[in-house]
N, C-alpha and C positions, 0 to 999 in steps of 0.2 A: 129375630135373630133365630136361626134353627134351633128345634130343643136339642137336638144331639148332634153336635158339631162332628164334624166328619176326623179321622183320625190326622188327616193331613192338616186340618186347621188347628187341631189341638196340639201337634206337634209346633206348628209355627208361634200359637200365641206363647207356649212354654218357653220356646228360646228367645222371643222377642222380649217376655218378661226377664228372663235373665240378661239380657244385654242391656237393660234400661235401670240401673240402679238408681234410686230416687226419682224414678219418674221421667228421667231423661228421654230424649227422642233418639230413634236408632236408626242410620241409614239403612237404605234399601241393600245397599253393596256388604253392609256387615250382616245383615239378615242372610244374604245370599252365601257369603262365607260359612257362616255357622250351619247353614242347612245344606251345604254341599251342593248348591243347585246354580245355575246361570242367573246373573243379574233381572232378564227380562221376565223369567220365571217366578223369581221374588217380587217382582213388582206387581205381577199379575194377581199373585196371592196377597199381597198389602191393599190390593183395590178390592179383592173380594172380601177380606177382613173388614175394611172399611164401609162396605156395602150391607153387611151385617152387624154393625154398630159395635163388632170388638175392637178396633182400631180407628185411630184418625191419623190421617196423611197428609202431608202438606207437600208439595213438590219442592226438592233442593233444602226443606227442613225436617225429614224423616219422619219415622212412625212414633207415635205413643199406645199406647192400650188404653181402652175406656176402663171403665168399672166393670162393665160386663166382661171384657177380654181377660181383665185380671182375675176375675173368680174363675173363667175357664181354664186359665194357666194354673192358678192355684191348685184348683181340683184336679189336673193331671199331676201336679207335682204331689198333691198329698198321695194319690194314689202309687205313684213311682216309689217314692219315699217310704212309705208303709209296707209296700210290697219287698223292698231290699233289705227292710228290717225283718221280716217274716222268713225270707229266702236264708238269712243268716242265722236268726235264732231258731227256727223249728226245722230248718231241711240242713243245716250246716254247711251252706254253700260258702266258698272262700269270697273274701271282700273285693276280690279281681273279676268276680263271676257275675255277681248280683245286678251290674246295671244293667247289662245287656239283656238277661233275663226278663227285669222289670220292664224293659223297653217294650219287650213283646207281650206281656200281659197287662199293661197299666189302662189300654184302652178298653179291655173286655172286663175290667174288675166292677162289679156292680155296686151300689150303695151298700146293699144288705151286706155282702161280704166284706166292703171296705170296713164296715162297723163289726163285724165278727172277728177281722183279722185285727183290728185297734184294739179290741177288748181282751182277744186271746194273748197279745203282747203286753197288756198292761198299761195300755194308752202312751205309747213311747213320744217324746218330743223331737227325737233326733233320729236319724238315720244311721246306719252303720260308718258310713263315711265322715258323721258328725255334722252333716246338714240338717237343719231345723225343719221339720215335718208341719204344715200346716193344720190347724185343728179342724174339727169338724165343722166350725165357723167359718173355715177359710182364714182365720187371722194367723199371722207367720210372726213369730218371736226371732227376729234376726238378731241375737245378742251380738254386740260387737267383739270381736276377737282381734289379737295382737298378730300381726304376720310375725312367724319365726324369724325370718331376715331381721327385726326390729329389735331382737333380744340385746343387751349388752353381754361381752365376755364373760363369762363366768356366772352369768344368770340361768336359773332351770325354769321350765314351765312344763304343763302336762299339754300335749298335743289333743285337739279337740276336732280340728276337720283336716281331711285330707282332699286333694281333688279328685274327683269320682269321673267315667266315663272312658278312661284309659287304662283296658287291663294290665299292658305291660309296665305301666307307671307305677300302679298300686301293689304289682308284685315286687318291684323294685324297692318300694318304701318299707313293704312287709320284711324284705329281707334284711333291711337297715334299723327294723324293729322302729319305725319311724308310723305308728298307726294310732286312732284315736285311745285315749288312755294312757301312750306310754309317758315317762319322763323324760324329756331332754334338755340338753345344756349347749348354749351356744359356746363353743369353746374359743374360735377366733374367728376374725372375716379379714380375709387379704384384702390389700390396698387395691386402690384404681378400678374398684369394681370387680374383685377377683371372687373366688368361691369363698364359701363359708364352710367352717369343720364343727359338725356337732356331736356330741356323745348321746346316745341311745342304746338302752340295752348293755351289751358287753362290750360294746367297740366304737370307734372315732370314725367317721366319715365326712368327707368334702362333697357337698353338693351345691348346684348352683344357686347364685342369688335369686334367679327367677323361681327356680323351684321351692326354695325357701320363702318366698314372697306368698306363694300359694298354699302354703301350710299354716291353719290357724291354731293359735295358741293361748293357755290364760295360765 
């Protein structure tokens, strides 16, 4: 395996890791869609990852990261999420701006600077979106959260995690006061797959079930 995987390789293993909950295999078409590339490009990169010992690929059966590939993915995720927390806590960037900035910085972060940032932040366990930050040993505490959509009418919970990566969506959630740390109450769920109505902050809002399923609460 290369001592310093290229940025492209790091990006691919990170996204494959996110696509394979529980170590399940991922199709090359799903990888291509996530990376925004044509299927042949994704297939070529998958073969490259396999040649480096970062992934196992079986035709028609998809891709799964090896232990080495998983460590590369978790290292990139650790850099990214620490940077997001640093940008919010230290520089005061809004929640909707930090993902893109962290994307630009994550590959350039040295291990020494990573450790200094971690210490200066008080060794955070979660990023500002509520996603867990891998430890320095690259262990990940993926505590189970309930999707907001599973609350019963009248039940309250605390928002712990919101989707990252979509600045517009994050601005929308902030306008509804649906951000990590906020109290939310499911008021009602429309029948036949209709929207759910939630109370957050000073108002009630109807949001789609799909969005409510992507917000983690406890």
